[in-house]
N, CA, C and O atoms as a GROMACS GRO file, in nm:
protein
  588
    1MET      N    1   0.401   0.179  -0.916
    1MET     CA    2   0.339   0.151  -0.788
    1MET      C    3   0.255   0.270  -0.746
    1MET      O    4   0.290   0.385  -0.772
    2THR      N    5   0.146   0.241  -0.681
    2THR     CA    6   0.058   0.345  -0.630
    2THR      C    7   0.093   0.372  -0.484
    2THR      O    8   0.105   0.279  -0.404
    3ARG      N    9   0.108   0.496  -0.450
    3ARG     CA   10   0.132   0.535  -0.312
    3ARG      C   11   0.004   0.597  -0.257
    3ARG      O   12  -0.067   0.668  -0.329
    4THR      N   13  -0.025   0.571  -0.134
    4THR     CA   14  -0.141   0.630  -0.069
    4THR      C   15  -0.090   0.713   0.048
    4THR      O   16  -0.006   0.667   0.125
    5TYR      N   17  -0.141   0.834   0.061
    5TYR     CA   18  -0.100   0.920   0.171
    5TYR      C   19  -0.224   0.962   0.248
    5TYR      O   20  -0.244   1.081   0.273
    6GLY      N   21  -0.305   0.868   0.286
    6GLY     CA   22  -0.427   0.895   0.361
    6GLY      C   23  -0.436   0.802   0.479
    6GLY      O   24  -0.336   0.745   0.522
    7THR      N   25  -0.556   0.787   0.532
    7THR     CA   26  -0.572   0.699   0.648
    7THR      C   27  -0.690   0.604   0.634
    7THR      O   28  -0.714   0.526   0.726
    8SER      N   29  -0.764   0.606   0.524
    8SER     CA   30  -0.878   0.516   0.512
    8SER      C   31  -0.844   0.402   0.417
    8SER      O   32  -0.793   0.424   0.308
    9HIS      N   33  -0.874   0.281   0.460
    9HIS     CA   34  -0.845   0.164   0.380
    9HIS      C   35  -0.960   0.066   0.391
    9HIS      O   36  -0.996   0.021   0.501
   10ASP      N   37  -1.019   0.034   0.276
   10ASP     CA   38  -1.127  -0.063   0.272
   10ASP      C   39  -1.067  -0.201   0.245
   10ASP      O   40  -0.950  -0.212   0.208
   11GLY      N   41  -1.145  -0.304   0.265
   11GLY     CA   42  -1.098  -0.439   0.235
   11GLY      C   43  -1.112  -0.529   0.355
   11GLY      O   44  -1.186  -0.500   0.449
   12PRO      N   45  -1.039  -0.641   0.351
   12PRO     CA   46  -1.050  -0.738   0.460
   12PRO      C   47  -1.004  -0.681   0.594
   12PRO      O   48  -0.922  -0.590   0.601
   13ALA      N   49  -1.060  -0.737   0.698
   13ALA     CA   50  -1.022  -0.694   0.833
   13ALA      C   51  -0.877  -0.735   0.861
   13ALA      O   52  -0.836  -0.844   0.821
   14PRO      N   53  -0.801  -0.650   0.928
   14PRO     CA   54  -0.662  -0.684   0.960
   14PRO      C   55  -0.655  -0.797   1.062
   14PRO      O   56  -0.731  -0.800   1.158
   15GLU      N   57  -0.563  -0.889   1.040
   15GLU     CA   58  -0.535  -0.999   1.134
   15GLU      C   59  -0.404  -0.966   1.206
   15GLU      O   60  -0.299  -0.964   1.142
   16PRO      N   61  -0.408  -0.940   1.336
   16PRO     CA   62  -0.284  -0.908   1.408
   16PRO      C   63  -0.184  -1.024   1.402
   16PRO      O   64  -0.220  -1.139   1.428
   17LEU      N   65  -0.059  -0.992   1.370
   17LEU     CA   66   0.047  -1.093   1.367
   17LEU      C   67   0.147  -1.073   1.480
   17LEU      O   68   0.217  -1.167   1.518
   18GLY      N   69   0.153  -0.954   1.533
   18GLY     CA   70   0.247  -0.927   1.642
   18GLY      C   71   0.257  -0.779   1.668
   18GLY      O   72   0.199  -0.697   1.596
   19GLY      N   73   0.330  -0.747   1.770
   19GLY     CA   74   0.350  -0.607   1.803
   19GLY      C   75   0.427  -0.596   1.932
   19GLY      O   76   0.448  -0.695   2.002
   20MET      N   77   0.469  -0.477   1.961
   20MET     CA   78   0.545  -0.455   2.082
   20MET      C   79   0.542  -0.309   2.121
   20MET      O   80   0.515  -0.221   2.039
   21THR      N   81   0.571  -0.285   2.247
   21THR     CA   82   0.585  -0.150   2.300
   21THR      C   83   0.731  -0.132   2.336
   21THR      O   84   0.791  -0.216   2.404
   22LEU      N   85   0.789  -0.022   2.288
   22LEU     CA   86   0.932   0.000   2.302
   22LEU      C   87   0.961   0.129   2.379
   22LEU      O   88   0.887   0.226   2.369
   23CYS      N   89   1.068   0.128   2.454
   23CYS     CA   90   1.116   0.251   2.516
   23CYS      C   91   1.180   0.336   2.407
   23CYS      O   92   1.237   0.281   2.312
   24PRO      N   93   1.173   0.468   2.417
   24PRO     CA   94   1.230   0.554   2.313
   24PRO      C   95   1.382   0.570   2.327
   24PRO      O   96   1.432   0.679   2.354
   25VAL      N   97   1.453   0.458   2.309
   25VAL     CA   98   1.599   0.456   2.316
   25VAL      C   99   1.653   0.387   2.191
   25VAL      O  100   1.583   0.304   2.133
   26PRO      N  101   1.775   0.419   2.148
   26PRO     CA  102   1.829   0.362   2.025
   26PRO      C  103   1.828   0.209   2.019
   26PRO      O  104   1.811   0.152   1.911
   27GLU      N  105   1.847   0.142   2.133
   27GLU     CA  106   1.850  -0.005   2.134
   27GLU      C  107   1.716  -0.065   2.090
   27GLU      O  108   1.711  -0.181   2.049
   28SER      N  109   1.610   0.011   2.099
   28SER     CA  110   1.478  -0.040   2.062
   28SER      C  111   1.467  -0.070   1.913
   28SER      O  112   1.386  -0.154   1.873
   29VAL      N  113   1.547  -0.004   1.830
   29VAL     CA  114   1.543  -0.030   1.686
   29VAL      C  115   1.582  -0.176   1.659
   29VAL      O  116   1.515  -0.245   1.582
   30GLY      N  117   1.689  -0.222   1.720
   30GLY     CA  118   1.732  -0.361   1.705
   30GLY      C  119   1.630  -0.459   1.760
   30GLY      O  120   1.606  -0.564   1.700
   31HIS      N  121   1.568  -0.426   1.873
   31HIS     CA  122   1.464  -0.512   1.930
   31HIS      C  123   1.347  -0.525   1.833
   31HIS      O  124   1.296  -0.635   1.811
   32ALA      N  125   1.305  -0.414   1.775
   32ALA     CA  126   1.193  -0.417   1.681
   32ALA      C  127   1.227  -0.504   1.560
   32ALA      O  128   1.142  -0.580   1.515
   33ARG      N  129   1.347  -0.494   1.508
   33ARG     CA  130   1.388  -0.575   1.392
   33ARG      C  131   1.386  -0.725   1.427
   33ARG      O  132   1.331  -0.806   1.352
   34ARG      N  133   1.445  -0.759   1.542
   34ARG     CA  134   1.450  -0.901   1.581
   34ARG      C  135   1.310  -0.959   1.601
   34ARG      O  136   1.281  -1.069   1.554
   35TRP      N  137   1.223  -0.885   1.672
   35TRP     CA  138   1.088  -0.936   1.698
   35TRP      C  139   1.005  -0.942   1.572
   35TRP      O  140   0.926  -1.034   1.555
   36PHE      N  141   1.021  -0.844   1.483
   36PHE     CA  142   0.948  -0.848   1.356
   36PHE      C  143   0.987  -0.974   1.278
   36PHE      O  144   0.900  -1.044   1.227
   37ARG      N  145   1.116  -1.002   1.270
   37ARG     CA  146   1.163  -1.121   1.198
   37ARG      C  147   1.107  -1.248   1.265
   37ARG      O  148   1.061  -1.339   1.196
   38LYS      N  149   1.112  -1.253   1.398
   38LYS     CA  150   1.065  -1.371   1.471
   38LYS      C  151   0.915  -1.395   1.448
   38LYS      O  152   0.875  -1.508   1.420
   39PHE      N  153   0.834  -1.291   1.460
   39PHE     CA  154   0.690  -1.309   1.449
   39PHE      C  155   0.641  -1.326   1.306
   39PHE      O  156   0.532  -1.380   1.284
   40THR      N  157   0.717  -1.282   1.208
   40THR     CA  158   0.674  -1.300   1.069
   40THR      C  159   0.734  -1.424   1.004
   40THR      O  160   0.683  -1.469   0.902
   41ALA      N  161   0.839  -1.480   1.060
   41ALA     CA  162   0.905  -1.598   1.000
   41ALA      C  163   0.810  -1.715   0.974
   41ALA      O  164   0.818  -1.775   0.867
   42PRO      N  165   0.720  -1.749   1.066
   42PRO     CA  166   0.631  -1.863   1.040
   42PRO      C  167   0.536  -1.840   0.921
   42PRO      O  168   0.480  -1.936   0.868
   43HIS      N  169   0.519  -1.715   0.880
   43HIS     CA  170   0.427  -1.683   0.772
   43HIS      C  171   0.493  -1.688   0.635
   43HIS      O  172   0.425  -1.675   0.533
   44GLN      N  173   0.623  -1.708   0.632
   44GLN     CA  174   0.698  -1.719   0.507
   44GLN      C  175   0.660  -1.609   0.409
   44GLN      O  176   0.605  -1.634   0.301
   45LEU      N  177   0.689  -1.487   0.447
   45LEU     CA  178   0.656  -1.371   0.365
   45LEU      C  179   0.714  -1.386   0.224
   45LEU      O  180   0.826  -1.434   0.207
   46THR      N  181   0.637  -1.346   0.125
   46THR     CA  182   0.684  -1.352  -0.014
   46THR      C  183   0.742  -1.219  -0.059
   46THR      O  184   0.800  -1.211  -0.168
   47CYS      N  185   0.729  -1.113   0.022
   47CYS     CA  186   0.794  -0.986  -0.008
   47CYS      C  187   0.935  -0.991   0.053
   47CYS      O  188   0.969  -1.086   0.123
   48SER      N  189   1.013  -0.890   0.027
   48SER     CA  190   1.148  -0.885   0.081
   48SER      C  191   1.145  -0.855   0.231
   48SER      O  192   1.108  -0.745   0.272
   49VAL      N  193   1.183  -0.952   0.311
   49VAL     CA  194   1.190  -0.931   0.456
   49VAL      C  195   1.297  -0.827   0.488
   49VAL      O  196   1.280  -0.746   0.579
   50ASP      N  197   1.407  -0.828   0.413
   50ASP     CA  198   1.513  -0.728   0.436
   50ASP      C  199   1.461  -0.586   0.412
   50ASP      O  200   1.494  -0.495   0.488
   51ASP      N  201   1.380  -0.567   0.308
   51ASP     CA  202   1.321  -0.436   0.284
   51ASP      C  203   1.230  -0.397   0.400
   51ASP      O  204   1.233  -0.283   0.446
   52CYS      N  205   1.150  -0.492   0.447
   52CYS     CA  206   1.060  -0.464   0.561
   52CYS      C  207   1.140  -0.429   0.686
   52CYS      O  208   1.104  -0.337   0.758
   53LEU      N  209   1.248  -0.501   0.711
   53LEU     CA  210   1.331  -0.472   0.828
   53LEU      C  211   1.394  -0.333   0.818
   53LEU      O  212   1.404  -0.262   0.919
   54LEU      N  213   1.435  -0.294   0.700
   54LEU     CA  214   1.491  -0.161   0.680
   54LEU      C  215   1.386  -0.054   0.707
   54LEU      O  216   1.414   0.047   0.771
   55MET      N  217   1.262  -0.077   0.658
   55MET     CA  218   1.155   0.020   0.682
   55MET      C  219   1.116   0.024   0.830
   55MET      O  220   1.089   0.132   0.882
   56VAL      N  221   1.112  -0.091   0.897
   56VAL     CA  222   1.086  -0.094   1.041
   56VAL      C  223   1.193  -0.012   1.113
   56VAL      O  224   1.161   0.068   1.201
   57SER      N  225   1.318  -0.032   1.076
   57SER     CA  226   1.427   0.044   1.139
   57SER      C  227   1.408   0.193   1.121
   57SER      O  228   1.424   0.270   1.216
   58GLU      N  229   1.376   0.234   1.000
   58GLU     CA  230   1.359   0.377   0.972
   58GLU      C  231   1.244   0.436   1.052
   58GLU      O  232   1.257   0.543   1.111
   59LEU      N  233   1.130   0.366   1.054
   59LEU     CA  234   1.013   0.421   1.122
   59LEU      C  235   1.030   0.423   1.274
   59LEU      O  236   0.989   0.519   1.340
   60VAL      N  237   1.090   0.319   1.329
   60VAL     CA  238   1.112   0.318   1.475
   60VAL      C  239   1.215   0.425   1.511
   60VAL      O  240   1.200   0.494   1.612
   61THR      N  241   1.319   0.440   1.430
   61THR     CA  242   1.419   0.545   1.454
   61THR      C  243   1.353   0.682   1.451
   61THR      O  244   1.376   0.764   1.540
   62ASN      N  245   1.270   0.708   1.348
   62ASN     CA  246   1.201   0.836   1.340
   62ASN      C  247   1.110   0.858   1.460
   62ASN      O  248   1.102   0.968   1.515
   63ALA      N  249   1.039   0.753   1.501
   63ALA     CA  250   0.950   0.764   1.617
   63ALA      C  251   1.028   0.803   1.742
   63ALA      O  252   0.983   0.885   1.822
   64ILE      N  253   1.144   0.743   1.759
   64ILE     CA  254   1.228   0.774   1.876
   64ILE      C  255   1.281   0.916   1.868
   64ILE      O  256   1.282   0.989   1.967
   65LEU      N  257   1.326   0.956   1.749
   65LEU     CA  258   1.385   1.089   1.734
   65LEU      C  259   1.282   1.202   1.744
   65LEU      O  260   1.311   1.308   1.799
   66TYR      N  261   1.162   1.178   1.691
   66TYR     CA  262   1.066   1.287   1.678
   66TYR      C  263   0.946   1.278   1.771
   66TYR      O  264   0.864   1.370   1.775
   67GLY      N  265   0.933   1.169   1.845
   67GLY     CA  266   0.826   1.158   1.943
   67GLY      C  267   0.849   1.257   2.056
   67GLY      O  268   0.962   1.274   2.103
   68LYS      N  269   0.743   1.320   2.099
   68LYS     CA  270   0.755   1.419   2.207
   68LYS      C  271   0.635   1.405   2.300
   68LYS      O  272   0.522   1.388   2.255
   69ALA      N  273   0.661   1.411   2.430
   69ALA     CA  274   0.554   1.408   2.530
   69ALA      C  275   0.607   1.470   2.659
   69ALA      O  276   0.728   1.469   2.684
   70ASP      N  277   0.518   1.524   2.737
   70ASP     CA  278   0.556   1.584   2.865
   70ASP      C  279   0.581   1.479   2.973
   70ASP      O  280   0.645   1.508   3.074
   71GLU      N  281   0.531   1.360   2.952
   71GLU     CA  282   0.546   1.252   3.049
   71GLU      C  283   0.620   1.136   2.983
   71GLU      O  284   0.641   1.138   2.862
   72PRO      N  285   0.661   1.036   3.060
   72PRO     CA  286   0.726   0.920   2.999
   72PRO      C  287   0.638   0.860   2.888
   72PRO      O  288   0.516   0.855   2.902
   73TRP      N  289   0.700   0.815   2.780
   73TRP     CA  290   0.624   0.766   2.666
   73TRP      C  291   0.692   0.646   2.602
   73TRP      O  292   0.806   0.611   2.636
   74HIS      N  293   0.620   0.582   2.508
   74HIS     CA  294   0.669   0.463   2.438
   74HIS      C  295   0.640   0.473   2.290
   74HIS      O  296   0.555   0.551   2.246
   75VAL      N  297   0.710   0.393   2.215
   75VAL     CA  298   0.684   0.373   2.073
   75VAL      C  299   0.611   0.240   2.062
   75VAL      O  300   0.651   0.142   2.125
   76ARG      N  301   0.504   0.236   1.984
   76ARG     CA  302   0.432   0.110   1.961
   76ARG      C  303   0.446   0.071   1.816
   76ARG      O  304   0.439   0.156   1.727
   77ILE      N  305   0.468  -0.058   1.792
   77ILE     CA  306   0.473  -0.110   1.656
   77ILE      C  307   0.382  -0.232   1.650
   77ILE      O  308   0.383  -0.318   1.739
   78HIS      N  309   0.302  -0.239   1.544
   78HIS     CA  310   0.210  -0.350   1.523
   78HIS      C  311   0.222  -0.395   1.377
   78HIS      O  312   0.240  -0.312   1.288
   79TRP      N  313   0.212  -0.525   1.353
   79TRP     CA  314   0.208  -0.572   1.216
   79TRP      C  315   0.088  -0.664   1.198
   79TRP      O  316   0.051  -0.739   1.288
   80TYR      N  317   0.029  -0.655   1.078
   80TYR     CA  318  -0.098  -0.721   1.047
   80TYR      C  319  -0.093  -0.786   0.911
   80TYR      O  320  -0.020  -0.744   0.821
   81ARG      N  321  -0.174  -0.890   0.898
   81ARG     CA  322  -0.204  -0.946   0.767
   81ARG      C  323  -0.340  -0.889   0.727
   81ARG      O  324  -0.435  -0.894   0.804
   82VAL      N  325  -0.348  -0.835   0.605
   82VAL     CA  326  -0.472  -0.782   0.552
   82VAL      C  327  -0.489  -0.844   0.414
   82VAL      O  328  -0.438  -0.792   0.315
   83GLY      N  329  -0.561  -0.957   0.408
   83GLY     CA  330  -0.568  -1.033   0.283
   83GLY      C  331  -0.429  -1.088   0.252
   83GLY      O  332  -0.373  -1.162   0.333
   84GLN      N  333  -0.374  -1.053   0.137
   84GLN     CA  334  -0.238  -1.095   0.102
   84GLN      C  335  -0.134  -0.991   0.139
   84GLN      O  336  -0.015  -1.011   0.116
   85ALA      N  337  -0.178  -0.879   0.198
   85ALA     CA  338  -0.088  -0.768   0.228
   85ALA      C  339  -0.037  -0.774   0.372
   85ALA      O  340  -0.103  -0.827   0.461
   86LEU      N  341   0.081  -0.718   0.391
   86LEU     CA  342   0.140  -0.696   0.523
   86LEU      C  343   0.132  -0.548   0.552
   86LEU      O  344   0.177  -0.466   0.472
   87ARG      N  345   0.073  -0.511   0.666
   87ARG     CA  346   0.068  -0.371   0.710
   87ARG      C  347   0.146  -0.359   0.839
   87ARG      O  348   0.125  -0.436   0.933
   88VAL      N  349   0.235  -0.262   0.844
   88VAL     CA  350   0.315  -0.235   0.964
   88VAL      C  351   0.285  -0.092   1.007
   88VAL      O  352   0.291   0.001   0.927
   89GLU      N  353   0.252  -0.076   1.136
   89GLU     CA  354   0.219   0.055   1.192
   89GLU      C  355   0.317   0.088   1.304
   89GLU      O  356   0.350   0.003   1.387
   90VAL      N  357   0.364   0.212   1.305
   90VAL     CA  358   0.449   0.261   1.413
   90VAL      C  359   0.381   0.385   1.470
   90VAL      O  360   0.348   0.478   1.397
   91HIS      N  361   0.362   0.385   1.604
   91HIS     CA  362   0.292   0.492   1.674
   91HIS      C  363   0.388   0.560   1.771
   91HIS      O  364   0.466   0.494   1.839
   92ASN      N  365   0.382   0.694   1.777
   92ASN     CA  366   0.457   0.770   1.878
   92ASN      C  367   0.377   0.892   1.918
   92ASN      O  368   0.281   0.927   1.850
   93PRO      N  369   0.415   0.959   2.027
   93PRO     CA  370   0.337   1.072   2.074
   93PRO      C  371   0.368   1.204   2.004
   93PRO      O  372   0.329   1.310   2.054
   94GLY      N  373   0.436   1.202   1.890
   94GLY     CA  374   0.468   1.325   1.818
   94GLY      C  375   0.346   1.385   1.749
   94GLY      O  376   0.235   1.334   1.761
   95CYS      N  377   0.368   1.493   1.678
   95CYS     CA  378   0.262   1.565   1.609
   95CYS      C  379   0.250   1.514   1.465
   95CYS      O  380   0.347   1.522   1.389
   96PRO      N  381   0.132   1.460   1.424
   96PRO     CA  382   0.117   1.406   1.289
   96PRO      C  383   0.149   1.506   1.179
   96PRO      O  384   0.194   1.468   1.072
   97ALA      N  385   0.127   1.634   1.204
   97ALA     CA  386   0.152   1.736   1.102
   97ALA      C  387   0.301   1.749   1.069
   97ALA      O  388   0.336   1.805   0.965
   98HIS      N  389   0.388   1.699   1.156
   98HIS     CA  390   0.532   1.711   1.133
   98HIS      C  391   0.588   1.600   1.044
   98HIS      O  392   0.705   1.607   1.006
   99VAL      N  393   0.509   1.501   1.011
   99VAL     CA  394   0.556   1.392   0.924
   99VAL      C  395   0.544   1.440   0.780
   99VAL      O  396   0.435   1.471   0.732
  100ARG      N  397   0.657   1.447   0.712
  100ARG     CA  398   0.653   1.493   0.574
  100ARG      C  399   0.766   1.430   0.494
  100ARG      O  400   0.874   1.401   0.546
  101LEU      N  401   0.739   1.408   0.368
  101LEU     CA  402   0.838   1.357   0.274
  101LEU      C  403   0.927   1.474   0.235
  101LEU      O  404   0.878   1.576   0.188
  102ARG      N  405   1.056   1.460   0.254
  102ARG     CA  406   1.152   1.567   0.226
  102ARG      C  407   1.236   1.534   0.105
  102ARG      O  408   1.243   1.418   0.062
  103ALA      N  409   1.298   1.633   0.051
  103ALA     CA  410   1.397   1.617  -0.056
  103ALA      C  411   1.525   1.683  -0.007
  103ALA      O  412   1.555   1.796  -0.044
  104PRO      N  413   1.601   1.612   0.079
  104PRO     CA  414   1.720   1.674   0.138
  104PRO      C  415   1.829   1.699   0.034
  104PRO      O  416   1.838   1.629  -0.067
  105GLU      N  417   1.909   1.798   0.062
  105GLU     CA  418   2.026   1.827  -0.021
  105GLU      C  419   2.126   1.713  -0.007
  105GLU      O  420   2.126   1.642   0.094
  106ALA      N  421   2.210   1.695  -0.106
  106ALA     CA  422   2.310   1.588  -0.103
  106ALA      C  423   2.404   1.600   0.016
  106ALA      O  424   2.459   1.500   0.062
  107THR      N  425   2.423   1.719   0.066
  107THR     CA  426   2.515   1.740   0.178
  107THR      C  427   2.451   1.717   0.315
  107THR      O  428   2.521   1.713   0.416
  108GLU      N  429   2.317   1.702   0.318
  108GLU     CA  430   2.248   1.679   0.445
  108GLU      C  431   2.266   1.535   0.490
  108GLU      O  432   2.256   1.442   0.410
  109ALA      N  433   2.293   1.517   0.619
  109ALA     CA  434   2.316   1.383   0.674
  109ALA      C  435   2.187   1.309   0.706
  109ALA      O  436   2.190   1.186   0.718
  110HIS      N  437   2.075   1.378   0.719
  110HIS     CA  438   1.950   1.316   0.760
  110HIS      C  439   1.838   1.357   0.665
  110HIS      O  440   1.856   1.442   0.578
  111GLY      N  441   1.721   1.295   0.683
  111GLY     CA  442   1.603   1.337   0.609
  111GLY      C  443   1.563   1.246   0.494
  111GLY      O  444   1.480   1.284   0.412
  112ARG      N  445   1.621   1.127   0.487
  112ARG     CA  446   1.592   1.036   0.376
  112ARG      C  447   1.504   0.917   0.413
  112ARG      O  448   1.473   0.834   0.327
  113GLY      N  449   1.465   0.907   0.540
  113GLY     CA  450   1.390   0.790   0.587
  113GLY      C  451   1.260   0.768   0.512
  113GLY      O  452   1.233   0.658   0.465
  114LEU      N  453   1.178   0.872   0.501
  114LEU     CA  454   1.051   0.856   0.431
  114LEU      C  455   1.070   0.840   0.281
  114LEU      O  456   0.987   0.777   0.215
  115LEU      N  457   1.176   0.895   0.226
  115LEU     CA  458   1.208   0.869   0.084
  115LEU      C  459   1.234   0.721   0.063
  115LEU      O  460   1.192   0.663  -0.038
  116LEU      N  461   1.302   0.661   0.158
  116LEU     CA  462   1.328   0.517   0.152
  116LEU      C  463   1.198   0.439   0.160
  116LEU      O  464   1.176   0.347   0.081
  117ILE      N  465   1.112   0.474   0.254
  117ILE     CA  466   0.981   0.409   0.267
  117ILE      C  467   0.903   0.426   0.138
  117ILE      O  468   0.842   0.330   0.089
  118ASP      N  469   0.904   0.546   0.082
  118ASP     CA  470   0.832   0.575  -0.042
  118ASP      C  471   0.881   0.488  -0.158
  118ASP      O  472   0.803   0.450  -0.244
  119GLY      N  473   1.009   0.459  -0.159
  119GLY     CA  474   1.066   0.378  -0.267
  119GLY      C  475   1.046   0.229  -0.250
  119GLY      O  476   1.040   0.156  -0.349
  120LEU      N  477   1.034   0.181  -0.126
  120LEU     CA  478   1.025   0.037  -0.102
  120LEU      C  479   0.883  -0.015  -0.080
  120LEU      O  480   0.851  -0.126  -0.123
  121ALA      N  481   0.799   0.064  -0.016
  121ALA     CA  482   0.664   0.018   0.019
  121ALA      C  483   0.569   0.034  -0.099
  121ALA      O  484   0.588   0.121  -0.184
  122ASP      N  485   0.467  -0.051  -0.103
  122ASP     CA  486   0.362  -0.035  -0.204
  122ASP      C  487   0.270   0.081  -0.167
  122ASP      O  488   0.217   0.149  -0.255
  123GLU      N  489   0.253   0.104  -0.038
  123GLU     CA  490   0.175   0.216   0.014
  123GLU      C  491   0.239   0.260   0.145
  123GLU      O  492   0.305   0.181   0.212
  124TRP      N  493   0.220   0.384   0.178
  124TRP     CA  494   0.253   0.432   0.313
  124TRP      C  495   0.169   0.554   0.341
  124TRP      O  496   0.123   0.621   0.249
  125TRP      N  497   0.149   0.583   0.467
  125TRP     CA  498   0.073   0.700   0.507
  125TRP      C  499   0.110   0.738   0.649
  125TRP      O  500   0.169   0.661   0.724
  126ALA      N  501   0.073   0.860   0.682
  126ALA     CA  502   0.093   0.912   0.817
  126ALA      C  503  -0.032   0.987   0.858
  126ALA      O  504  -0.103   1.043   0.775
  127GLY      N  505  -0.059   0.987   0.987
  127GLY     CA  506  -0.175   1.058   1.038
  127GLY      C  507  -0.184   1.041   1.188
  127GLY      O  508  -0.089   0.996   1.253
  128PRO      N  509  -0.298   1.078   1.244
  128PRO     CA  510  -0.317   1.064   1.388
  128PRO      C  511  -0.322   0.917   1.430
  128PRO      O  512  -0.380   0.833   1.362
  129SER      N  513  -0.260   0.887   1.543
  129SER     CA  514  -0.259   0.752   1.599
  129SER      C  515  -0.380   0.731   1.689
  129SER      O  516  -0.425   0.824   1.756
  130ARG      N  517  -0.432   0.610   1.691
  130ARG     CA  518  -0.541   0.578   1.783
  130ARG      C  519  -0.494   0.582   1.929
  130ARG      O  520  -0.576   0.584   2.020
  131HIS      N  521  -0.361   0.584   1.950
  131HIS     CA  522  -0.304   0.594   2.085
  131HIS      C  523  -0.277   0.739   2.122
  131HIS      O  524  -0.226   0.767   2.231
  132GLY      N  525  -0.310   0.831   2.034
  132GLY     CA  526  -0.272   0.971   2.051
  132GLY      C  527  -0.137   0.991   1.985
  132GLY      O  528  -0.055   0.900   1.985
  133GLY      N  529  -0.113   1.105   1.930
  133GLY     CA  530   0.014   1.130   1.862
  133GLY      C  531   0.009   1.091   1.716
  133GLY      O  532  -0.089   1.119   1.647
  134THR      N  533   0.114   1.027   1.668
  134THR     CA  534   0.136   1.002   1.526
  134THR      C  535   0.140   0.854   1.493
  134THR      O  536   0.194   0.773   1.568
  135LEU      N  537   0.083   0.821   1.379
  135LEU     CA  538   0.094   0.688   1.318
  135LEU      C  539   0.163   0.706   1.184
  135LEU      O  540   0.126   0.794   1.106
  136VAL      N  541   0.264   0.623   1.156
  136VAL     CA  542   0.320   0.610   1.022
  136VAL      C  543   0.314   0.461   0.991
  136VAL      O  544   0.357   0.379   1.071
  137ALA      N  545   0.259   0.427   0.874
  137ALA     CA  546   0.239   0.287   0.837
  137ALA      C  547   0.286   0.262   0.695
  137ALA      O  548   0.287   0.353   0.612
  138PHE      N  549   0.326   0.138   0.669
  138PHE     CA  550   0.354   0.097   0.532
  138PHE      C  551   0.287  -0.035   0.503
  138PHE      O  552   0.254  -0.112   0.594
  139VAL      N  553   0.265  -0.062   0.375
  139VAL     CA  554   0.199  -0.184   0.329
  139VAL      C  555   0.280  -0.246   0.216
  139VAL      O  556   0.327  -0.176   0.126
  140MET      N  557   0.296  -0.377   0.224
  140MET     CA  558   0.351  -0.456   0.113
  140MET      C  559   0.235  -0.541   0.062
  140MET      O  560   0.186  -0.628   0.134
  141HIS      N  561   0.191  -0.516  -0.061
  141HIS     CA  562   0.068  -0.577  -0.113
  141HIS      C  563   0.069  -0.729  -0.124
  141HIS      O  564  -0.026  -0.793  -0.079
  142ARG      N  565   0.171  -0.787  -0.179
  142ARG     CA  566   0.173  -0.932  -0.201
  142ARG      C  567   0.276  -0.998  -0.109
  142ARG      O  568   0.373  -1.057  -0.155
  143ALA      N  569   0.251  -0.985   0.018
  143ALA     CA  570   0.345  -1.036   0.119
  143ALA      C  571   0.316  -1.180   0.158
  143ALA      O  572   0.403  -1.247   0.215
  144PHE      N  573   0.195  -1.229   0.129
  144PHE     CA  574   0.155  -1.363   0.168
  144PHE      C  575   0.108  -1.440   0.045
  144PHE      O  576   0.052  -1.382  -0.048
  145LYS      N  577   0.132  -1.570   0.046
  145LYS     CA  578   0.083  -1.656  -0.062
  145LYS      C  579  -0.069  -1.656  -0.062
  145LYS      O  580  -0.131  -1.654   0.044
  146PRO      N  581  -0.131  -1.658  -0.180
  146PRO     CA  582  -0.278  -1.663  -0.184
  146PRO      C  583  -0.331  -1.790  -0.117
  146PRO      O  584  -0.266  -1.895  -0.115
  147GLY      N  585  -0.451  -1.776  -0.063
  147GLY     CA  586  -0.516  -1.895  -0.006
  147GLY      C  587  -0.495  -1.906   0.134
  147GLY      O  588  -0.542  -2.001   0.197
   0.00000   0.00000   0.00000
């Protein structure tokens, strides 16, 4: 599988499938999972929905843990159809430079979220968000039936 760690993507225009704005609290992870499943169910995804839900959980959790702002803030999640691909974006007010793939020691309790994304997604990347702060996104290439 090819991984992309950039922010430019050519191809068909993204078709919005859903999204939500979440408060930065632990309960928002479950809300994001439920709404993602609800809004993608009619599309009968051909990729693993369970894998996508796990990645949504990881990215929303990271956004909540690492988002920082001087004023009240939110986590935004959006999902799109791009040709046959599914793209999921998670935005928070954190610093894009702090997003990094780690190789935690076996004794460390945290630090494996992006390793999980790297193993499950066909592509993922991090960079500046159009909302300000950080964007982390993943793509599943063959998530929709052709046609």
